[in-house]
C-alpha positions, 0 to 999 in steps of 0.5 A, a space after each residue: 194332272 197339274 192342280 190347276 186344271 179341273 177334274 174331269 170326273 165328280 168326287 161324289 163322297 159320301 154325298 150319293 150314300 146320305 141322299 139315298 139314306 134320306 129317300 128311304 126315310 122318307 119312304 120309311 115314314 111315309 109306309 108308316 103313315 099309310 098304315 095309320 091312315 088305313 087302319 083308322 079309316 078302315 076302325 073307324 068307317 071313314 072312308 076317305 082315309 082308307 082311301 088317303 092310306 093306300 094313294 099313300 101305300 102306292 106311293 110309299 111304293 114308288 118312293 121305295 123303287 124311287 131312292 134306288 133308281 135316285 142312288 144309282 144315279 147321282 152315282 153315276 150322274 155329273 149333273 145330280 139335280 135333274 129335272 125328274 128329281 125336282 118333279 120328283 120332289 115336287 109330287 112326293 110333297 104334294 101326296 105327302 100334303 093331302 095325304 095330311 089334310 085329308 087326316 085334319 078335315 076327317 079329325 076336325 069333320 068326325 073328331 070333337 076337337 070343333 065340339 071342344 072347340 065351340 064350348 071353349 068359346 062360349 
């Protein structure tokens, strides 16, 4: 093979490992957040928080499975960016955003934040 010939296989280097670790770290943070939401929902009898924790816990399991599958796909594929990868990133972002909005709505509705804000404004 000469220098002018394009390589026939892709040399992934450490990128697949870094990508797999990033997905795993994201799943671990999702696991922590789902545990906090579940605990908060159960302790404070807030059903929306508990259900949000359950949904996030299911998404965490899917994220761990996806991380392993994604790492194998990156290591063997010549096209690491595929439609399923893009959709998984969008679904993950949507689920995390919905869990955050649920938590924010619960804090605003049940918490004393609004009463403190009203006291400051009046």
